[in-house]
Each structure stands twice: as C-alpha cells, then as structure tokens.
C-alpha positions as a Markdown table, in Angstrom:
| # | Residue | x | y | z |
|---|---|---|---|---|
| 1 | Met | 25.4 | -16.9 | -21.3 |
| 2 | Thr | 21.6 | -16.1 | -21.2 |
| 3 | Lys | 20.9 | -12.5 | -20.2 |
| 4 | Lys | 18.8 | -12.0 | -17.2 |
| 5 | Ile | 15.6 | -9.9 | -17.1 |
| 6 | Leu | 15.6 | -7.2 | -14.5 |
| 7 | Phe | 12.6 | -6.0 | -12.5 |
| 8 | Thr | 12.5 | -3.3 | -9.7 |
| 9 | Ser | 10.1 | -2.3 | -7.0 |
| 10 | Glu | 10.4 | 0.4 | -4.3 |
| 11 | Cys | 9.0 | 1.3 | -0.9 |
| 12 | Val | 9.0 | 4.4 | 1.2 |
| 13 | Ser | 9.0 | 4.9 | 5.0 |
| 14 | Pro | 6.2 | 6.3 | 7.2 |
| 15 | Gly | 8.2 | 9.5 | 7.3 |
| 16 | His | 8.2 | 10.1 | 3.6 |
| 17 | Pro | 6.1 | 13.3 | 2.9 |
| 18 | Asp | 3.6 | 11.5 | 0.7 |
| 19 | Lys | 3.1 | 8.8 | 3.3 |
| 20 | Ile | 2.7 | 11.3 | 6.1 |
| 21 | Ser | -0.2 | 12.7 | 4.0 |
| 22 | Asp | -1.7 | 9.2 | 3.5 |
| 23 | Gln | -1.5 | 8.4 | 7.2 |
| 24 | Val | -3.2 | 11.6 | 8.3 |
| 25 | Ser | -5.9 | 11.0 | 5.7 |
| 26 | Asp | -6.6 | 7.5 | 6.9 |
| 27 | Ala | -6.4 | 8.6 | 10.6 |
| 28 | Val | -9.2 | 11.1 | 9.8 |
| 29 | Leu | -11.1 | 8.3 | 8.2 |
| 30 | Asp | -10.6 | 6.0 | 11.2 |
| 31 | Ala | -11.8 | 8.7 | 13.5 |
| 32 | Cys | -15.0 | 9.1 | 11.5 |
| 33 | Leu | -15.8 | 5.4 | 11.2 |
| 34 | Lys | -15.1 | 4.8 | 14.9 |
| 35 | Asp | -18.3 | 6.5 | 16.0 |
| 36 | Asp | -20.1 | 6.6 | 12.6 |
| 37 | Pro | -19.6 | 3.4 | 10.6 |
| 38 | Asn | -21.7 | 4.9 | 7.7 |
| 39 | Ala | -19.6 | 8.0 | 7.3 |
| 40 | Arg | -18.7 | 9.2 | 3.8 |
| 41 | Val | -15.1 | 10.4 | 3.7 |
| 42 | Ala | -12.8 | 11.7 | 1.0 |
| 43 | Cys | -10.0 | 13.3 | 2.9 |
| 44 | Glu | -6.9 | 14.8 | 1.2 |
| 45 | Val | -3.8 | 16.1 | 2.9 |
| 46 | Phe | -1.0 | 18.4 | 1.7 |
| 47 | Cys | 2.1 | 18.9 | 3.9 |
| 48 | Thr | 5.2 | 21.1 | 3.5 |
| 49 | Thr | 7.6 | 23.0 | 5.7 |
| 50 | Gly | 5.7 | 24.0 | 8.9 |
| 51 | Gln | 2.3 | 23.4 | 7.4 |
| 52 | Val | -0.4 | 20.7 | 6.9 |
| 53 | Val | -3.6 | 21.3 | 4.9 |
| 54 | Val | -6.5 | 18.9 | 5.4 |
| 55 | Gly | -9.3 | 19.1 | 2.8 |
| 56 | Gly | -11.9 | 17.1 | 1.0 |
| 57 | Glu | -15.5 | 16.0 | 1.6 |
| 58 | Ile | -16.8 | 14.4 | 4.8 |
| 59 | Thr | -20.4 | 13.7 | 5.8 |
| 60 | Thr | -20.6 | 12.2 | 9.3 |
| 61 | Ser | -22.6 | 12.4 | 12.5 |
| 62 | Thr | -19.5 | 12.5 | 14.7 |
| 63 | Tyr | -17.0 | 15.2 | 15.6 |
| 64 | Val | -13.4 | 14.8 | 14.4 |
| 65 | Asp | -10.6 | 16.8 | 16.0 |
| 66 | Val | -8.5 | 17.3 | 12.9 |
| 67 | Gln | -5.8 | 19.4 | 14.7 |
| 68 | Lys | -5.3 | 16.7 | 17.3 |
| 69 | Ile | -5.1 | 13.9 | 14.7 |
| 70 | Val | -2.5 | 15.7 | 12.6 |
| 71 | Arg | -0.3 | 16.5 | 15.6 |
| 72 | Glu | -0.4 | 13.1 | 17.1 |
| 73 | Lys | 0.4 | 11.4 | 13.8 |
| 74 | Ile | 3.4 | 13.6 | 13.2 |
| 75 | Asp | 4.7 | 12.8 | 16.7 |
| 76 | Glu | 4.1 | 9.1 | 16.2 |
| 77 | Ile | 6.0 | 9.1 | 12.9 |
| 78 | Gly | 9.0 | 10.7 | 14.7 |
| 79 | Tyr | 9.4 | 14.3 | 13.5 |
| 80 | Lys | 10.9 | 16.5 | 16.2 |
| 81 | Gln | 11.8 | 20.2 | 16.5 |
| 82 | Gly | 14.9 | 21.0 | 14.4 |
| 83 | Met | 14.0 | 18.8 | 11.5 |
| 84 | Gly | 12.1 | 21.6 | 9.7 |
| 85 | Phe | 8.7 | 19.9 | 10.3 |
| 86 | Asp | 7.1 | 18.8 | 13.6 |
| 87 | Ser | 3.8 | 18.6 | 15.4 |
| 88 | Asp | 3.9 | 22.4 | 16.2 |
| 89 | Cys | 3.2 | 23.1 | 12.5 |
| 90 | Gly | 0.2 | 25.1 | 11.3 |
| 91 | Val | -2.9 | 23.0 | 10.5 |
| 92 | Leu | -5.5 | 24.3 | 8.1 |
| 93 | Asn | -8.9 | 22.5 | 8.0 |
| 94 | Ala | -10.7 | 22.9 | 4.7 |
| 95 | Ile | -13.2 | 20.1 | 4.8 |
| 96 | His | -16.8 | 20.3 | 3.5 |
| 97 | Ala | -19.7 | 17.8 | 2.9 |
| 98 | Gln | -20.0 | 15.2 | 0.2 |
| 99 | Ser | -21.9 | 16.3 | -3.0 |
| 100 | Pro | -25.5 | 15.1 | -2.9 |
| 101 | Asp | -25.1 | 14.2 | -6.6 |
| 102 | Ile | -22.7 | 11.5 | -5.5 |
| 103 | Ser | -24.5 | 10.4 | -2.4 |
| 104 | Met | -27.8 | 9.7 | -4.1 |
| 105 | Gly | -26.1 | 6.9 | -6.1 |
| 106 | Val | -24.3 | 5.5 | -3.1 |
| 107 | Asp | -27.4 | 5.4 | -1.0 |
| 108 | Ile | -29.0 | 2.8 | -3.2 |
| 109 | Gly | -25.9 | 0.6 | -3.0 |
| 110 | Gly | -24.1 | 1.8 | -6.2 |
| 111 | Ala | -20.4 | 2.5 | -6.6 |
| 112 | Gly | -19.1 | 5.8 | -5.3 |
| 113 | Asp | -17.3 | 6.5 | -8.5 |
| 114 | Gln | -16.6 | 5.1 | -12.0 |
| 115 | Gly | -13.2 | 3.5 | -12.8 |
| 116 | Ile | -11.1 | 0.5 | -13.1 |
| 117 | Met | -9.3 | -1.4 | -10.4 |
| 118 | Phe | -6.7 | -4.2 | -10.5 |
| 119 | Gly | -5.6 | -6.9 | -8.0 |
| 120 | Gly | -3.0 | -9.6 | -8.4 |
| 121 | Ala | -1.2 | -12.6 | -6.9 |
| 122 | Val | 1.9 | -14.5 | -7.8 |
| 123 | Asn | 3.6 | -17.5 | -6.1 |
| 124 | Glu | 6.9 | -15.8 | -5.5 |
| 125 | Thr | 6.4 | -15.6 | -1.8 |
| 126 | Pro | 4.3 | -17.4 | 0.9 |
| 127 | Glu | 1.8 | -14.5 | 0.9 |
| 128 | Leu | 1.6 | -14.7 | -2.9 |
| 129 | Met | 3.2 | -11.3 | -3.5 |
| 130 | Pro | 5.9 | -10.1 | -5.9 |
| 131 | Leu | 9.3 | -10.7 | -4.3 |
| 132 | Ala | 10.8 | -7.3 | -5.2 |
| 133 | Leu | 8.0 | -5.4 | -3.5 |
| 134 | Val | 8.2 | -7.7 | -0.4 |
| 135 | Leu | 11.9 | -7.2 | -0.1 |
| 136 | Ser | 11.8 | -3.4 | -0.5 |
| 137 | Arg | 8.9 | -3.2 | 2.0 |
| 138 | Glu | 10.6 | -5.4 | 4.6 |
| 139 | Ile | 13.8 | -3.3 | 4.3 |
| 140 | Ile | 11.8 | -0.2 | 5.1 |
| 141 | Thr | 9.9 | -2.0 | 7.9 |
| 142 | Arg | 13.1 | -3.2 | 9.6 |
| 143 | Leu | 14.8 | 0.2 | 9.2 |
| 144 | Thr | 11.7 | 2.0 | 10.7 |
| 145 | Arg | 11.7 | -0.4 | 13.7 |
| 146 | Leu | 15.4 | 0.1 | 14.4 |
| 147 | Thr | 15.0 | 3.9 | 14.0 |
| 148 | Arg | 12.1 | 4.1 | 16.4 |
| 149 | Ser | 13.8 | 1.8 | 18.9 |
| 150 | Lys | 17.0 | 4.0 | 18.7 |
| 151 | Asp | 19.1 | 1.0 | 17.8 |
| 152 | Ile | 20.1 | 3.2 | 14.9 |
| 153 | Ile | 20.5 | 6.5 | 16.6 |
| 154 | Trp | 21.5 | 8.7 | 13.6 |
| 155 | Ala | 18.5 | 7.7 | 11.4 |
| 156 | Arg | 15.6 | 10.1 | 10.9 |
| 157 | Pro | 12.1 | 9.3 | 9.7 |
| 158 | Asp | 12.3 | 9.8 | 5.9 |
| 159 | Ala | 13.6 | 6.8 | 3.8 |
| 160 | Lys | 13.2 | 5.0 | 0.5 |
| 161 | Ser | 14.3 | 1.6 | -0.6 |
| 162 | Gln | 14.5 | -0.1 | -4.0 |
| 163 | Val | 15.2 | -3.7 | -5.0 |
| 164 | Thr | 16.1 | -5.0 | -8.4 |
| 165 | Leu | 15.7 | -8.7 | -9.1 |
| 166 | Ala | 17.3 | -10.7 | -11.9 |
| 167 | Tyr | 14.9 | -13.3 | -13.5 |
| 168 | Asp | 16.1 | -16.3 | -15.6 |
| 169 | Glu | 14.6 | -17.3 | -19.0 |
| 170 | Asn | 11.9 | -19.3 | -17.2 |
| 171 | Gly | 10.7 | -16.3 | -15.3 |
| 172 | Lys | 12.1 | -17.4 | -12.0 |
| 173 | Val | 14.1 | -15.2 | -9.6 |
| 174 | Asp | 17.8 | -15.9 | -10.0 |
| 175 | His | 19.4 | -13.4 | -7.7 |
| 176 | Val | 19.2 | -9.8 | -6.3 |
| 177 | Asp | 21.0 | -7.5 | -8.7 |
| 178 | Thr | 20.7 | -4.1 | -6.9 |
| 179 | Val | 19.6 | -2.7 | -3.6 |
| 180 | Val | 19.1 | 1.1 | -3.2 |
| 181 | Leu | 18.5 | 2.6 | 0.2 |
| 182 | Ser | 18.3 | 6.3 | 1.0 |
| 183 | Val | 18.0 | 7.2 | 4.7 |
| 184 | Gln | 17.5 | 10.6 | 6.2 |
| 185 | His | 20.2 | 11.1 | 8.9 |
| 186 | His | 21.7 | 13.3 | 11.5 |
| 187 | Pro | 24.3 | 15.7 | 10.1 |
| 188 | Asp | 27.1 | 14.4 | 12.2 |
| 189 | Val | 27.1 | 10.8 | 11.1 |
| 190 | Thr | 29.6 | 9.7 | 8.4 |
| 191 | Gln | 28.5 | 8.1 | 5.2 |
| 192 | Glu | 30.8 | 5.2 | 5.9 |
| 193 | Glu | 28.9 | 4.5 | 9.1 |
| 194 | Ile | 25.6 | 4.8 | 7.4 |
| 195 | His | 26.7 | 2.4 | 4.6 |
| 196 | Glu | 28.0 | -0.2 | 7.0 |
| 197 | Thr | 25.1 | -0.1 | 9.4 |
| 198 | Val | 22.3 | -0.3 | 6.9 |
| 199 | Ile | 23.8 | -3.2 | 5.0 |
| 200 | Glu | 24.7 | -5.2 | 8.0 |
| 201 | Gln | 21.7 | -4.5 | 10.3 |
| 202 | Val | 18.9 | -3.8 | 7.8 |
| 203 | Ile | 19.5 | -5.2 | 4.3 |
| 204 | Asn | 21.4 | -8.4 | 4.8 |
| 205 | Pro | 19.0 | -9.8 | 7.5 |
| 206 | Val | 16.0 | -9.3 | 5.1 |
| 207 | Leu | 17.8 | -11.0 | 2.2 |
| 208 | Glu | 18.8 | -13.9 | 4.4 |
| 209 | Lys | 15.2 | -14.3 | 5.6 |
| 210 | Tyr | 14.2 | -15.0 | 2.0 |
| 211 | Glu | 17.2 | -17.3 | 1.5 |
| 212 | Leu | 18.9 | -14.9 | -0.8 |
| 213 | Asn | 22.7 | -14.5 | -0.7 |
| 214 | Pro | 23.8 | -10.9 | 0.1 |
| 215 | Ala | 27.2 | -11.8 | -1.5 |
| 216 | Glu | 25.5 | -12.2 | -4.9 |
| 217 | Val | 24.1 | -8.6 | -4.9 |
| 218 | Lys | 26.0 | -6.8 | -7.6 |
| 219 | His | 25.3 | -3.2 | -6.5 |
| 220 | Phe | 24.5 | -1.5 | -3.2 |
| 221 | His | 23.6 | 2.2 | -3.5 |
| 222 | Ile | 23.3 | 3.7 | 0.0 |
| 223 | Asn | 22.5 | 7.4 | 0.1 |
| 224 | Pro | 23.9 | 7.7 | -3.5 |
| 225 | Thr | 23.9 | 11.5 | -3.4 |
| 226 | Gly | 26.3 | 11.4 | -0.4 |
| 227 | Arg | 24.0 | 13.3 | 2.0 |
| 228 | Phe | 20.4 | 13.2 | 3.1 |
| 229 | Val | 19.9 | 15.5 | 6.1 |
| 230 | Ile | 17.0 | 17.7 | 4.9 |
| 231 | Gly | 14.1 | 15.3 | 4.4 |
| 232 | Gly | 10.4 | 14.8 | 5.0 |
| 233 | Pro | 8.0 | 17.7 | 4.2 |
| 234 | His | 10.8 | 20.2 | 4.8 |
| 235 | Gly | 12.7 | 18.7 | 1.8 |
| 236 | Asp | 9.8 | 17.8 | -0.4 |
| 237 | Ala | 6.0 | 18.5 | -0.2 |
| 238 | Gly | 3.7 | 15.6 | 0.4 |
| 239 | Leu | 0.3 | 14.7 | -1.0 |
| 240 | Thr | -2.2 | 12.0 | -0.3 |
| 241 | Gly | -2.3 | 9.3 | -3.0 |
| 242 | Arg | 1.1 | 9.8 | -4.7 |
| 243 | Lys | 2.4 | 6.4 | -3.6 |
| 244 | Ile | -0.2 | 4.1 | -5.2 |
| 245 | Ile | 2.4 | 1.7 | -6.6 |
| 246 | Val | 4.1 | 1.4 | -3.2 |
| 247 | Asp | 0.7 | 0.8 | -1.7 |
| 248 | Thr | 0.0 | -2.2 | -4.0 |
| 249 | Tyr | 2.4 | -4.4 | -6.0 |
| 250 | Gly | 5.4 | -2.3 | -6.7 |
| 251 | Gly | 4.6 | -2.1 | -10.4 |
| 252 | Tyr | 4.4 | -5.9 | -10.9 |
| 253 | Phe | 0.7 | -5.7 | -11.8 |
| 254 | Arg | -1.2 | -3.0 | -13.4 |
| 255 | His | -2.9 | -0.2 | -11.5 |
| 256 | Gly | -6.2 | 1.6 | -12.2 |
| 257 | Gly | -4.8 | 4.9 | -11.0 |
| 258 | Gly | -7.1 | 5.5 | -8.0 |
| 259 | Ala | -5.5 | 6.0 | -4.6 |
| 260 | Phe | -6.7 | 4.4 | -1.3 |
| 261 | Ser | -6.0 | 6.6 | 1.7 |
| 262 | Gly | -8.7 | 8.9 | 3.1 |
| 263 | Lys | -11.5 | 7.2 | 1.2 |
| 264 | Asp | -14.4 | 5.4 | 2.9 |
| 265 | Pro | -15.3 | 1.9 | 1.5 |
| 266 | Ser | -18.1 | 3.3 | -0.8 |
| 267 | Lys | -15.2 | 4.5 | -3.0 |
| 268 | Val | -14.5 | 1.5 | -5.2 |
| 269 | Asp | -11.0 | 2.9 | -5.9 |
| 270 | Arg | -10.3 | 1.4 | -2.5 |
| 271 | Ser | -12.8 | -1.4 | -1.8 |
| 272 | Ala | -12.8 | -2.9 | -5.3 |
| 273 | Ala | -8.9 | -2.9 | -5.4 |
| 274 | Tyr | -9.0 | -4.9 | -2.1 |
| 275 | Ala | -11.6 | -7.2 | -3.6 |
| 276 | Ala | -9.6 | -7.8 | -6.8 |
| 277 | Arg | -6.6 | -8.8 | -4.6 |
| 278 | Trp | -8.9 | -11.2 | -2.7 |
| 279 | Val | -10.1 | -12.8 | -5.9 |
| 280 | Ala | -6.7 | -13.1 | -7.5 |
| 281 | Lys | -5.1 | -14.6 | -4.3 |
| 282 | Asn | -7.8 | -17.2 | -4.0 |
| 283 | Leu | -7.5 | -18.2 | -7.7 |
| 284 | Val | -3.8 | -18.7 | -7.4 |
| 285 | Ala | -4.1 | -20.5 | -4.0 |
| 286 | Ala | -6.7 | -22.8 | -5.6 |
| 287 | Gly | -4.1 | -23.9 | -8.2 |
| 288 | Leu | -5.8 | -22.3 | -11.2 |
| 289 | Ala | -2.7 | -20.2 | -12.1 |
| 290 | Glu | 0.8 | -19.4 | -10.9 |
| 291 | Lys | 0.3 | -15.7 | -11.6 |
| 292 | Cys | -3.0 | -13.9 | -11.8 |
| 293 | Glu | -4.3 | -10.4 | -12.3 |
| 294 | Val | -8.0 | -9.4 | -12.0 |
| 295 | Gln | -9.5 | -6.3 | -13.4 |
| 296 | Leu | -12.8 | -4.9 | -12.1 |
| 297 | Ser | -14.7 | -1.9 | -13.4 |
| 298 | Tyr | -17.6 | 0.1 | -12.1 |
| 299 | Ala | -20.0 | 2.9 | -13.0 |
| 300 | Ile | -21.0 | 5.6 | -10.5 |
| 301 | Gly | -24.3 | 4.7 | -8.8 |
| 302 | Val | -24.5 | 1.3 | -10.5 |
| 303 | Val | -24.6 | -1.8 | -8.2 |
| 304 | Glu | -22.9 | -4.5 | -10.3 |
| 305 | Pro | -19.4 | -4.2 | -11.8 |
| 306 | Thr | -19.5 | -3.4 | -15.5 |
| 307 | Ser | -16.7 | -5.9 | -16.2 |
| 308 | Ile | -14.6 | -8.7 | -14.7 |
| 309 | Lys | -11.4 | -9.8 | -16.5 |
| 310 | Val | -8.9 | -12.4 | -15.4 |
| 311 | Asp | -5.3 | -12.5 | -16.9 |
| 312 | Thr | -3.0 | -15.4 | -16.0 |
| 313 | Phe | -0.1 | -14.5 | -18.2 |
| 314 | Gly | -0.1 | -18.0 | -19.8 |
| 315 | Thr | 0.0 | -19.8 | -16.4 |
| 316 | Gly | -3.7 | -20.7 | -16.2 |
| 317 | Lys | -4.9 | -24.2 | -15.9 |
| 318 | Ile | -8.3 | -23.4 | -17.4 |
| 319 | Glu | -9.6 | -20.7 | -19.8 |
| 320 | Glu | -9.5 | -17.2 | -18.4 |
| 321 | Ala | -13.1 | -16.6 | -19.5 |
| 322 | Asp | -14.1 | -19.6 | -17.4 |
| 323 | Met | -12.3 | -18.2 | -14.5 |
| 324 | Ala | -14.2 | -15.0 | -14.8 |
| 325 | Glu | -17.5 | -16.9 | -14.7 |
| 326 | Ile | -16.3 | -18.7 | -11.5 |
| 327 | Val | -15.4 | -15.3 | -10.0 |
| 328 | Glu | -19.0 | -14.1 | -10.7 |
| 329 | Lys | -20.4 | -17.1 | -9.0 |
| 330 | Val | -18.2 | -17.2 | -5.9 |
| 331 | Phe | -17.6 | -13.5 | -5.1 |
| 332 | Asp | -20.2 | -10.8 | -4.4 |
| 333 | Leu | -18.4 | -7.8 | -6.1 |
| 334 | Thr | -21.2 | -5.3 | -5.5 |
| 335 | Pro | -20.0 | -2.3 | -3.4 |
| 336 | Arg | -22.1 | -3.4 | -0.5 |
| 337 | Gly | -21.1 | -7.0 | -0.9 |
| 338 | Ile | -17.5 | -6.1 | -0.8 |
| 339 | Glu | -18.0 | -3.8 | 2.3 |
| 340 | Arg | -19.7 | -6.7 | 4.1 |
| 341 | Asp | -17.5 | -9.6 | 3.1 |
| 342 | Leu | -14.2 | -7.7 | 3.6 |
| 343 | Glu | -15.4 | -6.1 | 6.9 |
| 344 | Leu | -14.5 | -2.6 | 5.6 |
| 345 | Arg | -16.7 | -0.7 | 8.1 |
| 346 | Ser | -16.3 | -3.2 | 11.0 |
| 347 | Gly | -13.4 | -1.4 | 12.9 |
| 348 | Asn | -11.5 | -4.7 | 13.0 |
| 349 | Phe | -8.4 | -3.0 | 11.7 |
| 350 | Lys | -7.2 | 0.6 | 11.3 |
| 351 | Tyr | -6.8 | 2.1 | 7.8 |
| 352 | Gln | -4.0 | 4.3 | 9.0 |
| 353 | Asp | -1.9 | 1.2 | 9.8 |
| 354 | Leu | -2.2 | 0.2 | 6.1 |
| 355 | Ala | -1.2 | 3.7 | 4.9 |
| 356 | Ala | 2.4 | 3.2 | 6.2 |
| 357 | Phe | 3.6 | -0.2 | 5.0 |
| 358 | Gly | 1.2 | -1.2 | 2.2 |
| 359 | His | -2.4 | -2.3 | 1.8 |
| 360 | Ile | -1.8 | -5.5 | 0.0 |
| 361 | Gly | 0.0 | -8.7 | 1.0 |
| 362 | Arg | 0.4 | -7.7 | 4.7 |
| 363 | Thr | 1.2 | -10.6 | 7.1 |
| 364 | Asp | 1.3 | -8.5 | 10.3 |
| 365 | Val | -2.4 | -7.5 | 10.2 |
| 366 | Asp | -5.4 | -9.8 | 9.8 |
| 367 | Leu | -6.9 | -8.3 | 6.6 |
| 368 | Pro | -10.0 | -10.0 | 5.1 |
| 369 | Trp | -8.8 | -9.6 | 1.5 |
| 370 | Glu | -5.7 | -11.7 | 2.4 |
| 371 | Arg | -7.8 | -14.7 | 3.6 |
| 372 | Leu | -8.0 | -17.8 | 1.5 |
| 373 | Asn | -11.6 | -18.5 | 2.4 |
| 374 | Lys | -12.9 | -19.1 | -1.1 |
| 375 | Val | -10.3 | -21.7 | -2.3 |
| 376 | Glu | -12.5 | -24.8 | -1.7 |
| 377 | Glu | -15.5 | -23.2 | -3.3 |
| 378 | Ile | -13.4 | -22.4 | -6.4 |
| 379 | Lys | -12.0 | -25.9 | -6.5 |
| 380 | Glu | -15.5 | -27.4 | -6.4 |
| 381 | Leu | -16.6 | -25.4 | -9.5 |
| 382 | Val | -13.6 | -26.5 | -11.4 |
| 383 | Lys | -14.3 | -30.2 | -11.0 |
C-alpha cells in the first residue's frame, strides 16, 4: 500500500489574542483612510489581561479616536466582563509620526520598505486556494457564526482549528486525516457536549460542503487538553502580525515574513503580497499551471520591483521565465500601480474585515486581487 503524504494548515478565530491585535490595527487604519486616503499608517497593537497598547507611526490629516476603536472592536469580537479581558480594559496610545527618511522615498512612488513577498494559487478549490487552509478557515468561520448567534451558548470567542489532509502519489487530496479544534468555553459545559456539538454542528457540515466524508477522518482532537476556559488575552498575550500564515495560505506557499495588518498600501509587505496573489491566480486560471507561486521583491524608495519570479512546481505549460515576462507586460507592479489597480485606498472594503478570517482567497468579500480580470490578456500573449 502506498503511503500518503500529509499536509496541515490552521486557522484562528477573531477572539484569538493575536487576531484581536490585528483587527484593532486594521480598524485604526480604516479610520485613517476613511477621511484621509493618503494617510501613512503603521499601527501595532499589544493586548494582555486588562490592557491594550496601541503604538507605531501614523501621519494623517484626520483625527482618530483610538480609545473608541479599541473598545468597540473588543465588544464586537464578544469579550465580556468575567472573561479576564473586556472593553473596560486600559488603553495606552503610543503613536507618533512616520519617519521623514521613509516618507521621502514613498512620496516619489517608491516602495515603503525593502523585502520579498509571495503569492500563490492552486486548483484544489474553486477559489484556487489550498484545501487544508480553506477547510480550517471555514470551520472557524462557522464556529464564530454559531457562537455569535448563541446557537452554541457555551462557546467563547477564542478558538483555533487545524486540518491535516492526506495526498496520494499524484499529489491529489485523498482524504482528511485529522481535524483539531480547540474552543474556549464556559466552565460549566462538559467536554462530552463540546465534542459532540462541534463535530456535528461545525466540522461535519464543512467537510460535507467540500464533498469529503467525515467517516473517513482518522482522528478528531477536540479541546485535546481537556479544558479551555481561560483564553483570549487573559490566557496569552496578543501581538499584531503573529498570524501571517493564517492570513495567507496556511503554509502551503512560502511567505516573505512581512505582516499585513495596520499597514497602509505604501507598505509592500501588504500591497505586493496582494498583487502576487492576483498574478498567481490569473496565471492558474489562464491554464498556464495547476499550481503557481509568484515572488516579488522591492527596494525602499525604488519604483519598480527588483525581481519577479514564477514557480509552477513542474505543472507549468510554458517556461517559467516566459511567464515572468508575461507578468511584466500584463501587470503594473509598481507600488502606485498596485494601489490603483487593486483599489487599496478606495474604501471599497474594510481592512479590519480581512484581519479576522484571512486576506487571501476570500469569497465573502469582493477583493480586487481575487478577480480574474487579466486571464484573457495572458492567454493572448501565450498564443
């Protein structure tokens, strides 16, 4: 019998301490861009028991009520008194202006930093995303919805899911090997009730949606320590930017290391990673590969990317160097070109909505980097 290859991705809920930090950072960004689309924002957040610290660099012509943003976001996420963290926490504002040494390079259309960014696409799902990440994300999305609607009355905001897929020798998904789900809960509920509820009401409906048989799952690990009452920032401090793999592809593709949340679009950590996804998705949708990863790199203050690399993992229909040339012709990958084409300062979507359930492959939000608007142009250049 041929042994299966296992691959795992995870996702965390909006109530996870790191995700609280991400959402507050992006809520501050949204507030700045709402009245000042040209704002420069790099907002970092730290949260722990009874305390939220908001810091970083912001240059804007508008006023942002940081205290109000923090408290409203905590209420929205669902933390209440008695959980060790709630909207009555202390809020420390430690924001100052962006360095002029950085701004002079951005002002001429250059990148807001140097670095490498990756984006990918694979034909495992209709949205061209890795299936393990999609499943773990949908489990968290469904759990969050049922928690907020009180259909699951014992659940609290903090949760983390993990899905392990088994692949056959041809690299195709064979079955789901393991599902892990840890859910913060009220102290009075039994672990038996938790186990039964989340498998029947949360996990199985997600698997069935993707035509996967729950009976074939070898292992379910539900709250494997046996108890998860103390959670959120009361159980573990949170920081902006510590869930970059959850935000993207669940580890299926490489990551340049730069976080997204709290950064305005001049920061290529964010904008170029979105652009790399846009490029990779259109290349796969155009039929040039079954699986594609795009690497972009930038130098601070420099307008054009310093490199463009395409990797198709042996699935490409043409040479990868030729694909890179097509990318240069079809896509404007300058920082301002990305901002314009991906509508990053338009206000057409809220960045804080992306901070909770992922920035890539979303189907519930109309995101410009998920559009297949370059497919025909790519096909024409291949002829």
